[in-house]
C-alpha positions in Angstrom: 0.0 0.0 0.0 2.9 2.4 0.8 4.3 1.9 -2.6 1.0 2.7 -4.3 0.7 5.9 -2.3 4.2 6.9 -3.2 3.5 6.2 -6.8 0.3 8.3 -6.8 2.2 11.2 -5.1 4.8 11.0 -7.8 2.1 11.0 -10.5 0.6 14.1 -8.9 4.0 15.8 -8.7 4.7 15.0 -12.3 1.3 16.3 -13.4 2.0 19.5 -11.5 5.4 19.9 -13.2 4.0 19.2 -16.6 1.2 21.8 -16.0 3.7 24.4 -15.0 5.8 23.6 -18.0 2.8 23.9 -20.3 1.9 27.2 -18.7 5.5 28.5 -19.4 5.0 27.8 -23.1 1.7 29.7 -23.2 2.7 32.9 -21.3 5.7 34.8 -20.1 5.4 35.4 -16.3 7.6 37.2 -13.8 9.9 35.4 -11.3 7.7 36.2 -8.3 4.7 34.6 -10.1 6.6 31.4 -10.8 7.9 31.3 -7.2 4.4 31.7 -5.9 3.0 28.9 -8.2 5.9 26.5 -7.3 5.5 27.2 -3.6 1.8 26.6 -3.8 2.2 23.3 -5.6 4.9 22.1 -3.2 2.7 23.0 -0.2 -0.3 21.1 -1.7 1.9 18.0 -2.4 3.5 18.3 1.1 0.0 18.3 2.7 -1.0 15.2 0.7 2.2 13.4 1.7 1.7 14.4 5.3 -1.9 13.0 5.1 -0.8 9.7 3.7 2.2 9.3 6.1 0.0 10.0 9.1 -2.7 7.5 8.0 0.0 4.9 7.6 1.4 5.6 11.1 -2.2 5.5 12.6 -2.7 9.1 13.3 -5.6 10.2 11.2 -6.2 13.5 13.1 -2.6 14.6 12.4 -3.1 13.8 8.7 -6.4 15.7 8.5 -4.8 18.7 10.3 -1.8 18.6 8.0 -4.0 18.4 4.9 -6.0 21.5 6.1 -3.0 23.5 7.1 -0.4 22.8 4.4 -2.6 22.0 1.4 -5.1 24.7 2.4 -2.4 27.3 2.5 -1.0 26.0 -0.9 -4.4 26.1 -2.5 -5.0 29.6 -1.1 -1.7 30.8 -2.5 -2.4 29.2 -5.9 -5.8 30.8 -6.1 -4.5 34.2 -5.3 -1.6 33.9 -7.6 -3.8 32.8 -10.5 -6.5 35.4 -9.8 -4.2 38.4 -9.5 -1.0 37.5 -11.5 -1.7 34.8 -14.1 -5.3 35.7 -15.0 -4.6 39.3 -16.1 -1.5 38.1 -18.0 -3.6 35.5 -19.9 -6.3 38.1 -20.5 -3.8 40.5 -21.9 -2.3 37.8 -24.1 -5.7 37.0 -25.7 -6.6 40.6 -26.3 -3.2 41.6 -27.8 
């Protein structure tokens, strides 16, 4: 079971990297936008890893709290970055 969980975490990480790579081919973004996106993705993946590791160790409350704190902060960062930095750049690209 541990191997399967590690495999799925690797698949999620690879999908995230490929999504960011595809985004880099579509639009030119500033360094602070990329750092916010990468930090958000790492926080989400860390929260999922924390959840799985805590469930395997038998501490589901710790896993749930880690998912809320780490992945919640990562999703919040991704949403704000997309809304205020990536979205306007995409809109400007389609108009111009």
